[in-house]
C-alpha positions as CSV (number, residue, x, y, z in Angstrom):
1,X,64.9,101.5,106.6
2,X,65.3,99.2,103.6
3,X,67.1,95.9,104.0
4,X,70.1,94.9,101.9
5,X,70.9,91.4,100.6
6,X,74.0,89.5,101.6
7,X,75.2,89.8,98.0
8,X,74.9,93.6,98.2
9,X,77.0,93.6,101.3
10,X,79.6,91.3,99.8
11,X,79.8,93.6,96.8
12,X,81.1,96.5,99.0
13,X,83.8,94.4,100.7
14,X,87.4,95.3,99.8
15,X,88.8,93.7,96.7
16,X,91.7,92.3,98.8
17,X,92.1,92.0,102.5
18,X,94.0,90.2,105.2
19,X,93.4,86.5,105.4
20,X,92.4,86.9,109.0
21,X,89.7,89.3,108.0
22,X,88.5,87.3,105.0
23,X,88.3,84.0,106.8
24,X,87.6,84.8,110.5
25,X,85.9,88.2,110.5
26,X,83.9,88.8,107.3
27,X,81.7,85.7,107.7
28,X,80.3,87.5,110.9
29,X,80.9,91.1,109.8
30,X,78.9,90.7,106.5
31,X,75.8,89.5,108.3
32,X,76.2,92.0,111.1
33,X,76.6,94.8,108.5
34,X,73.3,93.7,106.8
35,X,71.5,93.9,110.1
36,X,73.0,97.3,111.1
37,X,72.4,98.8,107.7
38,X,68.7,98.4,108.3
39,X,68.9,100.7,111.3
40,X,69.7,104.4,111.7
41,X,73.1,103.7,113.2
42,X,75.8,105.7,111.4
43,X,79.3,104.4,110.5
44,X,80.8,106.9,113.0
45,X,78.7,105.6,115.8
46,X,79.8,102.1,115.0
47,X,83.4,103.3,115.0
48,X,83.0,104.7,118.5
49,X,81.4,101.5,119.9
50,X,84.2,99.4,118.4
51,X,86.7,101.8,120.0
52,X,84.9,101.4,123.4
53,X,85.1,97.6,123.1
54,X,88.9,98.0,122.4
55,X,89.4,100.1,125.5
56,X,87.4,97.5,127.4
57,X,89.8,94.9,126.2
58,X,92.8,97.0,127.4
59,X,91.2,97.2,130.9
60,X,91.0,93.4,130.9
61,X,94.6,93.0,129.7
62,X,95.7,95.2,132.6
63,X,94.4,92.7,135.1
64,X,96.7,90.0,133.6
65,X,95.0,86.9,135.1
66,X,94.1,84.0,132.9
67,X,90.4,84.7,132.6
68,X,90.8,88.4,132.3
69,X,93.2,87.9,129.4
70,X,90.6,85.6,127.7
71,X,87.9,88.2,128.3
72,X,90.2,90.9,126.8
73,X,91.0,88.8,123.7
74,X,87.3,88.1,123.1
75,X,86.4,91.8,123.6
76,X,89.2,92.8,121.2
77,X,87.9,90.4,118.5
78,X,84.3,91.5,118.9
79,X,85.4,95.1,118.6
80,X,87.4,94.3,115.5
81,X,84.4,92.6,113.9
82,X,82.4,95.7,114.6
83,X,85.2,97.9,113.3
84,X,85.0,96.0,110.0
85,X,81.3,97.0,109.6
86,X,81.6,100.7,109.6
87,X,83.4,101.0,106.3
88,X,81.1,98.4,104.7
89,X,78.0,100.4,105.8
90,X,79.5,103.7,104.7
91,X,80.1,102.2,101.2
92,X,76.7,100.4,101.1
93,X,74.7,103.5,102.0
94,X,76.9,106.1,100.5
95,X,77.7,107.6,103.9
96,X,81.5,107.7,103.6
97,X,83.3,110.9,104.6
98,X,86.8,112.1,105.0
99,X,86.2,112.7,108.7
100,X,84.8,109.2,109.1
101,X,88.0,107.7,107.5
102,X,90.2,109.9,109.8
103,X,88.2,109.0,112.9
104,X,88.4,105.3,112.1
105,X,92.1,105.4,111.5
106,X,93.0,107.5,114.6
107,X,90.8,105.5,117.0
108,X,92.3,102.3,115.7
109,X,95.8,103.6,116.5
110,X,94.8,104.8,119.9
111,X,93.1,101.5,120.7
112,X,96.1,99.4,119.7
113,X,98.5,101.7,121.6
114,X,96.4,101.5,124.8
115,X,96.0,97.7,124.5
116,X,99.8,97.3,124.0
117,X,100.6,99.4,127.0
118,X,97.9,97.7,129.2
119,X,99.0,94.2,128.2
120,X,102.7,94.9,128.8
121,X,102.3,96.7,132.1
122,X,99.7,94.2,133.3
123,X,101.8,91.2,132.5
124,X,104.9,92.8,134.1
125,X,103.0,93.6,137.2
126,X,101.7,90.1,137.4
127,X,105.0,88.3,136.7
128,X,107.8,90.8,137.4
129,X,109.4,89.8,134.0
130,X,110.9,92.9,132.3
131,X,110.5,91.0,129.0
132,X,106.9,92.0,128.9
133,X,107.8,95.7,128.9
134,X,110.0,95.0,125.8
135,X,107.1,93.2,124.2
136,X,105.0,96.4,124.7
137,X,107.8,98.5,123.0
138,X,108.0,95.9,120.2
139,X,104.2,96.1,119.5
140,X,104.2,99.9,119.5
141,X,107.4,100.1,117.4
142,X,106.3,97.6,114.8
143,X,102.9,99.1,114.5
144,X,104.3,102.6,113.9
145,X,106.9,101.2,111.5
146,X,104.4,99.4,109.3
147,X,102.1,102.4,109.0
148,X,104.9,104.8,108.2
149,X,106.4,102.4,105.8
150,X,103.1,101.5,104.0
151,X,102.0,105.2,103.8
152,X,105.3,106.4,102.4
153,X,105.6,103.5,99.9
154,X,102.0,104.2,98.7
155,X,102.7,107.9,98.4
156,X,105.8,107.3,96.3
157,X,104.1,104.8,94.0
158,X,101.2,107.0,93.4
159,X,103.7,109.8,92.4
160,X,105.5,107.4,90.0
161,X,102.2,106.2,88.5
162,X,101.0,109.8,88.0
163,X,104.2,110.8,86.3
164,X,104.0,107.8,84.0
165,X,100.5,108.7,83.0
166,X,101.4,112.3,82.5
167,X,104.3,111.4,80.3
168,X,102.1,109.2,78.2
169,X,99.6,112.0,77.7
170,X,102.3,114.6,76.9
171,X,104.0,112.2,74.4
172,X,100.8,111.6,72.6
173,X,99.9,115.3,72.4
174,X,103.4,116.2,71.2
175,X,102.8,114.5,67.9
176,X,99.1,115.4,67.4
177,X,99.7,117.3,64.2
178,X,102.8,115.5,63.0
179,X,101.7,111.9,62.6
180,X,98.1,110.8,63.3
181,X,99.2,107.1,63.0
182,X,101.7,107.4,65.7
183,X,99.2,109.4,67.9
184,X,96.7,106.6,67.6
185,X,99.3,104.0,68.6
186,X,100.5,106.2,71.4
187,X,96.9,106.5,72.7
188,X,96.6,102.7,72.6
189,X,99.6,102.6,74.9
190,X,97.5,103.8,77.8
191,X,96.3,100.4,79.0
192,X,99.8,98.9,78.6
193,X,101.3,101.7,80.7
194,X,98.6,101.5,83.3
195,X,99.1,97.7,83.5
196,X,102.8,98.2,84.1
197,X,102.0,100.8,86.8
198,X,99.5,98.4,88.4
199,X,102.2,95.7,88.5
200,X,104.6,98.1,90.2
201,X,101.8,99.1,92.6
202,X,101.0,95.6,93.8
203,X,102.9,96.1,97.0
204,X,101.2,99.4,97.5
205,X,97.7,97.8,97.3
206,X,98.8,95.2,99.8
207,X,100.0,97.8,102.2
208,X,97.0,100.1,101.8
209,X,94.5,97.4,102.2
210,X,95.5,97.2,105.9
211,X,93.7,100.5,106.4
212,X,90.0,101.1,105.7
213,X,90.8,102.4,102.2
214,X,89.6,100.5,99.2
215,X,92.1,98.6,97.3
216,X,91.4,99.0,93.6
217,X,90.5,96.1,91.3
218,X,93.5,94.2,90.0
219,X,94.0,92.6,86.6
220,X,93.9,88.9,86.8
221,X,97.4,87.6,86.6
222,X,98.4,84.8,84.2
223,X,99.7,81.9,86.2
224,X,103.3,81.4,84.9
225,X,104.9,79.8,88.0
226,X,104.2,78.6,91.4
227,X,104.1,82.1,92.9
228,X,101.7,83.3,90.2
229,X,99.4,80.3,90.8
230,X,99.4,80.7,94.5
231,X,98.8,84.4,94.1
232,X,95.9,83.9,91.7
233,X,94.4,81.3,94.1
234,X,94.5,83.7,97.0
235,X,93.2,86.7,95.0
236,X,90.2,84.7,93.8
237,X,89.3,84.5,97.5
238,X,90.1,88.2,98.2
239,X,93.2,87.3,100.2
240,X,96.3,89.4,99.5
241,X,99.8,88.0,99.2
242,X,100.9,90.1,102.2
243,X,100.1,87.2,104.5
244,X,101.5,88.6,107.7
245,X,100.2,92.2,107.8
246,X,99.5,94.5,110.6
247,X,96.1,92.9,111.1
248,X,97.6,89.4,111.7
249,X,100.2,90.9,114.0
250,X,97.6,92.6,116.1
251,X,95.6,89.4,116.3
252,X,98.7,87.5,117.4
253,X,99.4,90.1,120.1
254,X,95.9,90.8,121.4
255,X,94.0,87.5,120.7
256,X,96.3,84.5,120.2
257,X,98.8,85.5,122.9
258,X,96.3,86.3,125.6
259,X,94.1,83.3,124.8
260,X,97.0,80.8,125.0
261,X,99.0,82.6,127.7
262,X,101.9,82.8,125.4
263,X,102.1,86.5,124.8
264,X,105.9,86.7,124.3
265,X,106.2,83.9,121.7
266,X,103.1,85.1,119.8
267,X,104.5,88.6,119.5
268,X,108.0,87.4,118.7
269,X,106.9,85.1,115.9
270,X,104.3,87.3,114.4
271,X,106.5,90.4,114.7
272,X,109.4,88.7,113.0
273,X,107.2,87.5,110.1
274,X,105.7,91.0,109.8
275,X,109.2,92.5,109.6
276,X,110.2,90.1,106.9
277,X,107.1,91.0,104.8
278,X,107.7,94.7,105.3
279,X,111.3,94.3,104.2
280,X,110.0,92.4,101.1
281,X,107.7,95.3,100.5
282,X,110.6,97.7,100.7
283,X,112.7,95.5,98.3
284,X,110.0,95.4,95.7
285,X,109.5,99.1,96.0
286,X,113.2,99.6,95.5
287,X,113.1,97.5,92.4
288,X,110.2,99.5,91.0
289,X,111.9,102.8,91.8
290,X,115.1,101.7,90.0
291,X,113.1,100.8,86.9
292,X,111.3,104.1,87.1
293,X,114.5,106.1,87.6
294,X,116.2,104.3,84.7
295,X,113.3,105.1,82.3
296,X,112.9,108.7,83.6
297,X,116.3,109.6,82.3
298,X,115.2,109.0,78.7
299,X,112.4,110.9,77.0
300,X,109.5,111.4,79.5
301,X,110.4,108.4,81.5
302,X,110.1,105.7,78.7
303,X,113.1,103.8,77.3
304,X,113.3,104.3,73.5
305,X,113.4,101.0,71.5
306,X,116.4,100.7,69.0
307,X,114.2,101.2,66.0
308,X,112.5,104.4,67.1
309,X,113.3,107.8,65.7
310,X,113.8,109.3,69.1
311,X,110.5,111.1,69.4
312,X,108.8,110.4,72.8
313,X,105.4,109.8,71.3
314,X,106.9,107.2,69.0
315,X,108.5,105.6,72.0
316,X,105.1,105.4,73.7
317,X,103.6,103.9,70.6
318,X,106.4,101.4,70.3
319,X,105.8,100.3,73.9
320,X,102.1,99.8,73.1
321,X,103.1,97.5,70.2
322,X,105.2,95.4,72.5
């Protein structure tokens, strides 16, 4: 089997990812991917091995003694590093498949559920503190909430983006024989409309990047404030603005908590921050949905400028000019 260079492996990494993955996982996963890609091991086989390591971590968590918790945390992290290799190899060698994506997603959910139950029941059995059972419920509940929330927000944003693009095409075609000049300007509106859709879909990309789906390339923002400068700084390093995502929450629950012996504080702090970021995602989606609904009521979803004649294609062209 031919060998790939590190640059070739880096080229198939996600455009944006969690800071934990970028800083603490990819430095190992990229090199491991390069080695695995030179073998006949398939991405699905890697997924299965990573899942087995996760179940091994759950077995360790169930013992609930100090060194078993440490062993469980280390096994979980090794399994996560390996889990970050399957998608890279699939993209690198063109072996990606719908079944592989489904398998990876489902086994990740099963692994995390089993680890949460094992950790909660193990710590309860060892200490008798009912708070650990509530910790288990919190991990399961937040994990389910973030995936349902991100998937539904992403689905709604894709629908809005598709409707915007469809409206732009219909508006341009409507005037095809009436005014070529307006048609040309309407056609030029495409990039502007897509850029607006990309801006509205920023939260979607952050949410979807938690899964093993590729986050599409993002236009470089113009730093116009502290937030924009920080965001540009992070994006240059492939780190998304969703700083406390499901990945960081999982690492707090299954690595930081067991390693430090502070499971309850780790889950409480990370869970609270995850919830805040998810609420921010919902708020930004609500803002985008309001803008979309307001524009939808007027001519194919685009507000007509005061100087327009009222024709939807002219409205699209006017938007391009601005």
